[in-house]
LUMBAKOL-480884 format. One record per residue (C-alpha): x, y, z; residue in one letter; residue number from 1. Coordinates in pm, 1 decimal. Example, Ala and Ser with C-alpha at 12.3 -4.5 7.8 and 13.67 -1.06 7.14 Angstrom:
BEGIN
(r (1230.0 -450.0 780.0) "A" 1)
(r (1367.0 -106.0 714.0) "S" 2)
This chain:
BEGIN
(r (-606.0 1748.9 780.2) "M" 1)
(r (-889.0 1694.2 534.4) "K" 2)
(r (-1123.8 1396.6 556.1) "N" 3)
(r (-1080.9 1139.4 280.7) "F" 4)
(r (-1330.3 1212.3 0.0) "L" 5)
(r (-1412.0 1541.1 171.5) "G" 6)
(r (-1667.9 1357.6 383.8) "L" 7)
(r (-1869.1 1540.5 644.3) "T" 8)
(r (-1794.2 1468.3 1007.2) "N" 9)
(r (-2105.2 1249.3 1023.9) "Q" 10)
(r (-1992.3 1025.4 734.2) "D" 11)
(r (-1636.5 1026.9 869.5) "A" 12)
(r (-1732.2 960.4 1232.3) "D" 13)
(r (-1473.5 727.1 1383.8) "F" 14)
(r (-1721.0 543.1 1605.3) "R" 15)
(r (-1933.9 415.6 1317.4) "R" 16)
(r (-1663.0 391.1 1049.5) "A" 17)
(r (-1568.4 49.0 919.2) "R" 18)
(r (-1266.1 190.0 734.6) "Y" 19)
(r (-990.9 414.0 866.7) "V" 20)
(r (-750.9 616.5 655.4) "I" 21)
(r (-417.0 637.2 839.2) "L" 22)
(r (-191.5 911.3 695.5) "P" 23)
(r (177.2 834.3 749.7) "L" 24)
(r (390.6 1121.2 611.5) "P" 25)
(r (709.4 935.5 696.7) "Y" 26)
(r (1020.7 995.9 483.6) "E" 27)
(r (1361.5 923.7 631.6) "K" 28)
(r (1549.8 704.8 380.6) "T" 29)
(r (1444.7 795.4 24.3) "T" 30)
(r (1744.4 777.9 -208.4) "T" 31)
(r (1634.5 936.3 -538.8) "Y" 32)
(r (1324.1 1149.4 -582.3) "G" 33)
(r (1198.0 1305.2 -260.2) "K" 34)
(r (849.8 1410.0 -154.2) "G" 35)
(r (675.8 1100.5 -20.6) "T" 36)
(r (612.0 1281.0 307.2) "E" 37)
(r (377.6 1505.8 106.8) "Q" 38)
(r (192.3 1206.3 -36.8) "G" 39)
(r (-81.3 1158.4 225.3) "P" 40)
(r (-188.1 1523.5 226.8) "A" 41)
(r (-191.8 1535.7 -154.2) "A" 42)
(r (-403.6 1220.0 -175.2) "I" 43)
(r (-650.3 1351.1 80.2) "L" 44)
(r (-684.5 1681.8 -101.5) "E" 45)
(r (-730.8 1513.0 -440.2) "A" 46)
(r (-984.1 1269.2 -294.8) "S" 47)
(r (-1232.8 1553.8 -258.1) "E" 48)
(r (-1275.5 1537.8 -637.7) "Q" 49)
(r (-1352.1 1162.7 -646.3) "V" 50)
(r (-1716.3 1081.1 -715.8) "E" 51)
(r (-1880.6 901.5 -424.3) "L" 52)
(r (-2080.0 675.9 -658.5) "Y" 53)
(r (-1881.8 377.4 -788.2) "D" 54)
(r (-1994.2 318.3 -1145.5) "E" 55)
(r (-1862.5 -39.6 -1150.8) "E" 56)
(r (-2026.4 -153.3 -827.0) "L" 57)
(r (-2338.4 59.8 -855.5) "G" 58)
(r (-2313.2 178.5 -497.0) "R" 59)
(r (-2161.8 444.3 -271.4) "E" 60)
(r (-1902.6 258.5 -62.4) "P" 61)
(r (-1837.9 555.3 167.1) "Y" 62)
(r (-2170.1 486.4 340.9) "K" 63)
(r (-1995.8 209.6 536.6) "A" 64)
(r (-1812.5 492.0 714.8) "G" 65)
(r (-1462.1 613.2 632.2) "V" 66)
(r (-1278.9 795.1 911.5) "A" 67)
(r (-954.2 984.9 858.5) "T" 68)
(r (-703.7 983.6 1141.6) "M" 69)
(r (-499.7 1293.5 1232.6) "P" 70)
(r (-167.2 1321.9 1056.5) "R" 71)
(r (139.7 1213.5 1253.1) "R" 72)
(r (437.7 1447.7 1253.1) "D" 73)
(r (758.9 1245.6 1232.5) "F" 74)
(r (990.5 1542.7 1182.7) "C" 75)
(r (1088.8 1569.5 1548.6) "H" 76)
(r (1090.2 1199.2 1641.6) "V" 77)
(r (1452.2 1130.6 1739.0) "P" 78)
(r (1517.5 798.4 1564.1) "S" 79)
(r (1390.0 576.6 1284.7) "I" 80)
(r (1303.8 288.2 1523.1) "P" 81)
(r (1099.8 532.1 1731.2) "D" 82)
(r (906.3 639.8 1420.5) "C" 83)
(r (834.1 281.5 1321.7) "L" 84)
(r (724.3 194.8 1675.7) "N" 85)
(r (474.0 481.2 1664.8) "I" 86)
(r (330.8 349.3 1337.3) "I" 87)
(r (298.8 -2.0 1479.2) "E" 88)
(r (131.7 123.0 1797.1) "K" 89)
(r (-119.3 336.9 1605.9) "D" 90)
(r (-212.0 47.5 1378.2) "A" 91)
(r (-243.1 -195.3 1667.8) "R" 92)
(r (-481.2 37.9 1849.4) "N" 93)
(r (-702.4 74.0 1542.3) "L" 94)
(r (-712.0 -301.0 1484.0) "L" 95)
(r (-812.2 -362.6 1844.4) "R" 96)
(r (-1111.0 -135.7 1779.5) "K" 97)
(r (-1215.5 -350.4 1485.1) "G" 98)
(r (-1119.3 -106.0 1209.5) "K" 99)
(r (-1004.5 -188.8 857.1) "R" 100)
(r (-690.8 17.0 796.2) "I" 101)
(r (-581.8 180.0 472.3) "I" 102)
(r (-248.6 348.9 543.8) "A" 103)
(r (-111.7 624.6 320.4) "L" 104)
(r (264.9 655.2 287.1) "G" 105)
(r (514.1 796.2 302.3) "G" 106)
(r (797.0 571.3 194.4) "E" 107)
(r (773.1 192.1 185.6) "H" 108)
(r (947.5 161.1 523.0) "S" 109)
(r (606.3 209.0 687.0) "V" 110)
(r (495.8 -138.5 575.4) "T" 111)
(r (692.2 -360.3 820.4) "P" 112)
(r (546.3 -199.4 1137.0) "P" 113)
(r (197.9 -212.6 983.9) "L" 114)
(r (245.8 -582.1 906.6) "V" 115)
(r (375.2 -646.9 1257.3) "R" 116)
(r (59.2 -491.9 1404.1) "A" 117)
(r (-163.7 -701.5 1177.7) "H" 118)
(r (25.7 -1018.6 1267.0) "L" 119)
(r (-80.4 -976.6 1627.8) "E" 120)
(r (-442.2 -1013.8 1518.1) "R" 121)
(r (-387.1 -1239.2 1213.5) "F" 122)
(r (-90.7 -1469.9 1290.0) "P" 123)
(r (-119.6 -1662.5 958.9) "D" 124)
(r (-88.9 -1347.4 751.4) "L" 125)
(r (49.9 -1346.6 396.2) "T" 126)
(r (172.1 -1016.0 252.5) "V" 127)
(r (100.5 -938.1 -112.4) "L" 128)
(r (336.6 -675.3 -255.4) "Q" 129)
(r (250.5 -489.2 -578.5) "L" 130)
(r (570.9 -304.8 -665.2) "D" 131)
(r (825.6 -223.8 -934.0) "A" 132)
(r (1114.4 -294.6 -694.3) "H" 133)
(r (1192.0 -608.4 -497.8) "A" 134)
(r (1281.8 -414.0 -178.5) "D" 135)
(r (1460.3 -727.3 -53.8) "L" 136)
(r (1803.0 -588.2 27.1) "R" 137)
(r (1913.7 -678.9 376.5) "D" 138)
(r (2078.9 -337.0 415.4) "R" 139)
(r (2096.8 -26.6 199.6) "Y" 140)
(r (2295.0 289.5 269.5) "N" 141)
(r (2409.8 115.8 587.2) "N" 142)
(r (2056.5 81.3 721.6) "S" 143)
(r (1822.5 -213.5 772.6) "R" 144)
(r (1531.1 31.2 786.6) "Y" 145)
(r (1581.3 173.7 437.6) "N" 146)
(r (1279.9 167.3 207.7) "H" 147)
(r (1480.8 -65.3 -19.9) "A" 148)
(r (1477.4 -321.2 264.7) "C" 149)
(r (1105.2 -310.6 344.7) "A" 150)
(r (1015.0 -656.3 218.7) "M" 151)
(r (1328.6 -812.1 365.0) "A" 152)
(r (1200.9 -696.9 705.4) "R" 153)
(r (853.6 -833.8 622.8) "V" 154)
(r (999.5 -1172.1 530.0) "R" 155)
(r (1158.9 -1193.3 876.1) "E" 156)
(r (804.0 -1197.1 1013.8) "M" 157)
(r (588.4 -1382.3 761.7) "T" 158)
(r (547.8 -1503.4 402.8) "E" 159)
(r (510.9 -1262.7 113.0) "H" 160)
(r (447.0 -1270.0 -262.0) "V" 161)
(r (596.3 -997.5 -482.4) "G" 162)
(r (416.3 -901.7 -804.8) "V" 163)
(r (515.4 -671.3 -1090.4) "G" 164)
(r (885.3 -658.3 -1003.2) "I" 165)
(r (1104.0 -511.1 -1277.8) "R" 166)
(r (1400.0 -366.0 -1089.6) "S" 167)
(r (1626.0 -549.5 -844.6) "L" 168)
(r (1991.2 -588.4 -753.0) "S" 169)
(r (2206.6 -895.2 -816.2) "R" 170)
(r (2209.1 -951.5 -439.4) "E" 171)
(r (1831.2 -964.6 -436.5) "E" 172)
(r (1816.2 -1192.8 -740.5) "A" 173)
(r (2054.4 -1438.4 -572.1) "V" 174)
(r (1851.2 -1436.0 -248.9) "R" 175)
(r (1526.0 -1488.5 -436.7) "I" 176)
(r (1667.6 -1786.1 -627.8) "A" 177)
(r (1836.0 -1938.7 -322.1) "H" 178)
(r (1535.6 -1901.7 -92.2) "E" 179)
(r (1283.6 -1980.5 -369.9) "K" 180)
(r (1080.3 -1674.9 -278.7) "W" 181)
(r (765.0 -1626.7 -489.9) "P" 182)
(r (849.0 -1320.2 -698.1) "I" 183)
(r (662.2 -1245.2 -1021.6) "F" 184)
(r (882.2 -1049.0 -1259.9) "L" 185)
(r (694.2 -811.9 -1488.1) "A" 186)
(r (850.7 -931.4 -1813.7) "H" 187)
(r (754.1 -1290.3 -1738.7) "K" 188)
(r (402.9 -1189.2 -1636.6) "M" 189)
(r (354.8 -1029.5 -1979.1) "R" 190)
(r (417.5 -1368.4 -2137.1) "E" 191)
(r (194.0 -1559.2 -1894.5) "N" 192)
(r (-183.0 -1517.8 -1934.4) "P" 193)
(r (-236.2 -1718.3 -1614.7) "R" 194)
(r (-29.6 -1499.7 -1382.9) "W" 195)
(r (-333.5 -1387.1 -1182.3) "E" 196)
(r (-434.4 -1746.2 -1106.0) "E" 197)
(r (-77.4 -1836.8 -1014.8) "E" 198)
(r (-41.7 -1542.7 -776.8) "V" 199)
(r (-374.3 -1609.1 -606.8) "L" 200)
(r (-290.1 -1978.3 -567.6) "A" 201)
(r (14.3 -1882.0 -359.0) "L" 202)
(r (-177.2 -1655.7 -123.0) "I" 203)
(r (-330.0 -1808.7 184.7) "T" 204)
(r (-585.5 -1623.3 394.7) "N" 205)
(r (-566.5 -1372.4 552.0) "P" 206)
(r (-370.4 -1131.0 330.7) "V" 207)
(r (-218.3 -787.7 383.5) "Y" 208)
(r (-191.3 -581.3 63.4) "L" 209)
(r (90.3 -329.9 15.0) "T" 210)
(r (85.7 -122.5 -303.5) "I" 211)
(r (386.3 84.1 -401.6) "D" 212)
(r (244.8 320.4 -662.2) "V" 213)
(r (545.5 257.0 -888.2) "D" 214)
(r (379.0 -79.0 -959.5) "F" 215)
(r (178.6 123.7 -1210.8) "F" 216)
(r (333.2 244.9 -1532.5) "D" 217)
(r (462.0 603.6 -1501.7) "P" 218)
(r (200.2 707.7 -1757.4) "T" 219)
(r (-62.2 615.2 -1495.4) "V" 220)
(r (112.6 745.5 -1183.0) "I" 221)
(r (423.4 950.3 -1266.9) "P" 222)
(r (456.5 1098.4 -917.3) "G" 223)
(r (683.0 857.5 -734.4) "T" 224)
(r (1041.6 866.8 -615.7) "G" 225)
(r (1183.9 597.0 -843.6) "T" 226)
(r (956.8 546.5 -1145.3) "P" 227)
(r (1019.5 238.5 -1359.0) "E" 228)
(r (903.3 194.6 -1719.4) "P" 229)
(r (702.8 -111.5 -1815.7) "G" 230)
(r (450.8 -94.2 -1532.9) "G" 231)
(r (88.1 -192.5 -1515.7) "F" 232)
(r (-221.3 -18.6 -1645.2) "G" 233)
(r (-530.4 96.2 -1460.4) "W" 234)
(r (-785.7 -158.2 -1578.5) "H" 235)
(r (-558.3 -463.2 -1564.1) "E" 236)
(r (-460.5 -369.7 -1209.4) "S" 237)
(r (-822.2 -325.2 -1099.8) "L" 238)
(r (-912.3 -657.8 -1261.7) "S" 239)
(r (-654.7 -833.0 -1045.0) "F" 240)
(r (-750.1 -644.2 -729.5) "L" 241)
(r (-1115.2 -733.7 -779.3) "K" 242)
(r (-1027.6 -1102.6 -803.3) "R" 243)
(r (-809.8 -1070.3 -493.8) "L" 244)
(r (-1095.5 -931.3 -284.7) "F" 245)
(r (-1340.7 -1183.2 -428.2) "Q" 246)
(r (-1122.6 -1484.1 -350.9) "Q" 247)
(r (-915.3 -1388.6 -45.6) "K" 248)
(r (-967.1 -1234.6 296.4) "K" 249)
(r (-789.6 -899.5 282.7) "V" 250)
(r (-734.4 -759.6 632.6) "V" 251)
(r (-517.0 -452.6 576.8) "G" 252)
(r (-387.3 -225.0 302.3) "V" 253)
(r (-123.6 39.6 250.4) "D" 254)
(r (-54.2 261.7 -51.8) "V" 255)
(r (294.9 408.7 -44.8) "V" 256)
(r (562.5 608.4 -228.8) "E" 257)
(r (334.7 873.5 -380.1) "L" 258)
(r (546.2 1187.2 -435.1) "A" 259)
(r (337.5 1474.4 -574.7) "P" 260)
(r (462.7 1666.3 -877.9) "I" 261)
(r (414.7 2042.1 -852.1) "A" 262)
(r (153.9 2171.7 -1095.5) "G" 263)
(r (13.2 1824.5 -1170.4) "Q" 264)
(r (-272.0 1633.5 -1009.2) "H" 265)
(r (-274.0 1303.4 -1199.5) "L" 266)
(r (-74.9 1097.4 -950.0) "S" 267)
(r (-255.9 1190.7 -629.8) "E" 268)
(r (-598.1 1179.4 -792.9) "F" 269)
(r (-528.0 834.5 -937.3) "T" 270)
(r (-405.6 716.2 -597.0) "A" 271)
(r (-719.9 853.4 -430.4) "A" 272)
(r (-936.9 682.6 -691.2) "R" 273)
(r (-746.1 358.1 -635.6) "L" 274)
(r (-804.1 375.2 -261.7) "I" 275)
(r (-1176.4 434.4 -307.0) "Y" 276)
(r (-1193.9 139.2 -550.2) "K" 277)
(r (-1024.2 -73.0 -283.4) "I" 278)
(r (-1281.1 37.1 -25.0) "I" 279)
(r (-1556.4 -52.6 -271.3) "G" 280)
(r (-1413.8 -399.3 -340.7) "Y" 281)
(r (-1352.3 -455.9 30.3) "W" 282)
(r (-1708.3 -355.6 111.3) "E" 283)
(r (-1852.8 -567.4 -172.8) "E" 284)
(r (-1657.9 -887.6 -106.8) "W" 285)
(r (-1472.6 -849.5 222.7) "G" 286)
(r (-1564.4 -1089.3 498.8) "N" 287)
């Protein structure tokens, strides 16, 4: 497994690293396009081409130390609950060592165990979801652990705010309206110049950030299992993320649902660049 950014062992030394990249090539319930289990390796390989100097921040964020954990192999784990328990245990161990985790999916089902581990350390956690899909079904394909149920499982543990949603079932729409869950639909956000302020006003500290790459428009990141038109652009997304890190205490991050496209590098490179921007913002404004 390559080190994120192709860092030398000294720059990626776990003992001194403030940030830890946690590859989670977990794919058990995808229902359309496959390949998310290849996402972490593709992102790590593409990250070697990312410049270490951040032109916006005027610094090299990697100098805070970015360690890359060994890749877990979920192929031979007997059950889905066992896989999710492994993810939770790994995250809990890293948090107990004071590390800031950026997990690489894998499908969105990895988020609930990551949130559960963070809740142990940050009991007042709010989860911010950037996503094209609501992922609020109680069950899908006869499973509560399906990636389409990820945020329903999160809501059983803590509060969450969904942003950029542009695809959901009638069941989910009814639940959202009945429970008055804070979900920002993409078409309404386009008509609301104050959506960033409204989202941030709903988020209490600390916050866990989960980014499904289909939040972005497919022209930005086409490599994902269920791409949805009408997504968000690069600069507008970074503008919001910068404000998030400036105003809130982010304590954990995952980037999920990257499915590489053979012969193309746009998706994994963009995801790697996104992750390095997040490290830069976290280092600049994290507290």
